[in-house]
N, C-alpha and C positions, 0 to 999 in steps of 0.2 A: 527494473524488476517491479517497482511499486505499481506502475501502470497496469501490468499484467495481473498482479494480485488483486487490484481493485475491480477487475472484471469478474472475479470468482463469485461474489454474492449474486450478481446478475445471472451468471451461468447456472447457478443452483436454482434460481427461479424458473429459468427456461426448462431445465430438466424436470422440475416438479410439475410444471403446468403442461409440458409437451413431451411426455415420456416416450411417445411413439415416433417422434421426429429424430432426425440424425443431424448433428452439428459437427463441424470441423473447425478447430481452433488453430490458427497458424501463428507460430512464434518460434523463438530460438529454442534449441534443444535443452539448454540449461534450465528452462522453466517447466520442463515436462513433469517433474514431481507434483506440481500443483494440480494436475489433471487426472491423477490416479483415482480420485474419489468418484469420477463420473462414469456412467454407463453408456449414455448415448451422445457423449461429446468426445470426439476423437482428436488427439493431439497430432498436428502435422508440423514437421520441422521445416523452418525457413533457414537454410544454410547460407547465410550472407558472407561467410568467409571463403566458401568454395563454389558449390554448384549454383547458388543464386546470387553470386557477387556481381556488382555492377549492373549496367543497363541490360546487357544481354542475359545476365543472370536473372533479372526480374522477368524478362520474357520467358525464360525457362520455368521460373516459378509459376507464372500465369498458365503455361501449358500443363505443368504438373497439377495445378489446382483444377484446371478444366477437366482433367481426367476423372475427377471425383463427382462430376455432374452436379454442381451446385445450382440451385434455383434462385437463391438470394444471397447477397453479400453484405456483411456488416463491417465497415471500416472503423475500427475502434481507436485508431492512431492518428489519422489525418495528417500525415507528413508526406514528404516528397515520394518516398517509395510506394506508400499505399495509394497516393493520388494517381500514380502511373498505373497501378493495378486496377484502380477504380475505373479509369478511362478505358482500359482494355476490356474489362468486364462489361462496361456500358456499350462499347462497340459490338460486343457479342450479345447484346439485348438482355442483359441481366439487370435485375433490380438491385441497386446499390445505394446504401445510406451511410454517410460518414458522420462521425461524432462531431457535434458543434462544440468547439473548444472555447467559445465565447471570447474570442481574441480581443475584441474592442473593450469588453468589460474588464478583461485582465489588464489591458493597457491603462485603463482609467484607475484601476486599483493600485498599480505599481508605479505610476509616473510621479515625478517630484512635485510638479505644479498642478493645482486643481485636482488633487487626488480625490477620487470618490471611494470613501472607505465604507464599504458595505459588503456583506458576505455574498460570494458567488455560489451558484448552485453546485452542490457536491458533484464531483466527477462520477461517483457511483450512479447518480440520477441521470447524468449526461449519457452514460452507457445504456441505462435502461431506456432512455428516449430513442436511441438508435433502433432497438428491437421493437419498441412500440410502433415506430414508423414503418417497420417491415411487416407489421401485422401480428406481433406477439403481445397478447394482453397480459403483461406481467407488471407487478407492483412490488418493489422492494419492501415497503412498509407492511405488506400483507402476505406475500408469498414466500419470503425467505425463511429458511430454518437452518440452524447450525448443525454440522455433523458432530459426532462424538470425538473426543480426543483420540489421537493416534496412539497405537500401542507402543509404549517404550518404557522399559523398566529402569528407573533412575536409581534404584537401590542396588548399586554395583559395589565392587570392591573399592572403587575410587571414592564413593560418596555414601554417607548415611544421612538420610533426611531427618529422622527422629521427630516427625510431626511438625517440622518447620515449614513455613511458607516458602514457596519457590518463586524467586523474582528473576526475571531476565532483564539485562541491561545491554542496550545497543548504543554505545557511547560515540559512535563515529557516523560520519555522513560524507557524501561524495564531495561536498564543498565545505570549506572551513567556515563560511558564513552561517552554516547550520549546525555547527558542532559546539557543544558546551565545553568551556575550558576544562582541560584534563585535571588541573589541580583541584578544581571544585568537584569534578566528577569522582575523583579519588576519595574525597571526603564522604561523598554519598555511598560509595562502595564500602568504605571502611565502617561506616555506621551500620549499614544493612547487614554486614558480615557478622555483627554481634548477635543478631536475633534470627536471621533468616539464611536460607541457602540462595546463593547468587550465581547465575550463569551469565557469562559475558559473550557477546557476539561480535565478531569482526572478521576481516578478510585482508590478506596482503601482509607484507613483511612489517610495515610500520605498526599497523593495528595489532597484529599478533604479538609484536614485541611488547607493547603496552599491556595487553591482556596477560601475557606470560608473567610479567613483573607483578601485576596485581594478584594473580592466582597463587603466586608463590608467597606474597606478603600477607595474604589473608586466608585464614583457615577454611572458611566456608564459601570461598569464591572459586569458581571453576571456569575453564575455557570450554565453551560448547564444542569447539572443533575437535577436542580430544575424545569425543564420544562418537565419532564417525563422520560421514559425509553430509551433504546438504539435506538429504531426505531425513536423516536422523536429527538434524538441526530443526527442521520443520516439526518433527514429532515432539522434540523437547519443548518447543514454543507452544505447541497445542496443549501441553500439560502444565504450563506455568499458572501461578496465581495472579501474576501481574507482570507487565512489561513496561520498562522505561526506555523510551526511544527518542532519537532526534526525528526530524521530518525526513524519514527514510523508510526503506522497504520492510525492515524487521517489525516496525510497529504495525504496518498493514497486514503482515503475515499473522501476527498475534490476533488482530481484530477479527479476521475471518474464522477464527476458532473460538470466538466469544471470550477472549482474554481481555480484561481491562487494560487499557494502554494510557500511560501518561506520556504525552508528547511535548517535547521542549522545542520551541520555535525560535529561530534566530532572525535572520533578515527576511525569511518567509513568514507566512501567517496562516492561521486556519481559515481565514476568509477567502483564500485562494481556491478553496474547493478540494484540497487534498488531505482533509482529515481522515483518520482511520474510520473504518466502517462502524456505524452505530455508536459513535464515541460520545462520551460525556463531555459537554462543554467545559465543565470545571476541571477536566484533566488536560486542558490545553494551556500550557504555561508559556506565556509570551513575554518578550522584552518590554521594557517600560517605554510606551510610545510618547509619553510626555518628554522624555529625554531623547528619544529616537523617533521623531514623527514621520520620517520617510519610510519606515517599515510598513508594509512590505515593499521592497524595491525591485523584486523579481518574483516570478512564479516558482522557479526551480532552485534559487539560491546561488546562481552562477554569476552574480554581479556583486562586486565588493563596493562598499561606500566608505569614503575617507571620513575618519572620525567615528566610525561605527564598529571598529575592531573589537571593542570590549562590550558590545551591546548585550551579549548573552550573560555577562556578569550581573546585569540588572535582575536576573532571575536568581533569587536566593536559594542556596542549597537547602536551607531550612524549609523553604516553601515546597521544594520537591519532596523532602522527607515527610512533611505534613500531609501531602497528597497521598504518599505511599501508605501511611497509617490509616488515613481515611478510607482508602480503597480496600485495605486488608480487613478493616474492622466493620465496614458497612458495605452493603450491596451497592455497587455503582449504578448511576442512573443510565440505564440502557433501554431506551424506548425508541423503536424505529420511527414513529411519527414525530416524536420530539426532536430526534436527530434531523429529520427532514425539515421540520418547521424552522429549526435554527439555521440550517445551512442553505437557505435560499429558496426562491419560488419554485414550485413544482412545474416542470415543463408541461405545456399544454400541447397534447398531440391527439390525433385521431387514429383509430385502428383501421388499417387497410385490409386487403384481401386475406382470406384464411390461409394459414401456413400449410406447407406440404414439403415432403421430400428432404433435400439436404440444404444446409446453409453454411 
């Protein structure tokens, strides 16, 4: 989900600069709510469980997409499926550009020996580069603007805000290497409960079990799922004052609505290029690399390291609370150019032919 959310700022630039063009975004159905804000960007479902499953399903997807008469194709994923589609479109004489995932640089950053520890270009700018190469003159530091918060009334029978700050916490991640210890997170939740309103985000039996216990134990802590489905969760996130997240999708969702995000990094690292959009470097809380010098050891957190099981305990919960107070009491540093300058070199591209029709 995070990869899809990270495309949204780029798509906003496209819609702003090219309002008369028509774009089609192909992804899974569950991500459709992210695209309701657009007028000239159409959501197209890739049904990999049924109609588009397997190799012959990919051929069917290609035929379905061909019917939309695209003139250019942007591959923002660069995996086996999209490479097959890329080849098919190229054989049909379409202009196709794939995102450069900087795989060699990623290997250098995550390897154990001779690690090159320097920030990679943000994935947001890698996506921008794809469209630049297709002829779209967009610049995230210049062209992006945030939408207003989504309409959602939090003053319900279940909750009274009483002028409190609203903090979202997404304490879970796909991999355990990226998840802050729950005993320490419980202390953070309990402390914030005293002064603020807290919404917890999670999914699945285990995560919802933890959230249910915390929401019952603390007066001002609520399970976001109790207020409706995924679209309502997005709406709630867009109305937060602050989000605390692991290296996971919820932080990215908050950032595209201009919500300050404190990200807690485990065995991954902000240098991998997956920071939230327009993020404040001071809000990136990382493990102690003097104690755990092999961090980051992977891009996605899918690799465990012996002896690094307690790495995230090197992030003090008091440090997290200090960042919370700093963000709530002061305007966070959110400058697109500063964000760009911090997270790697700007891709050098040249603008090709003038855009037209569908993409």
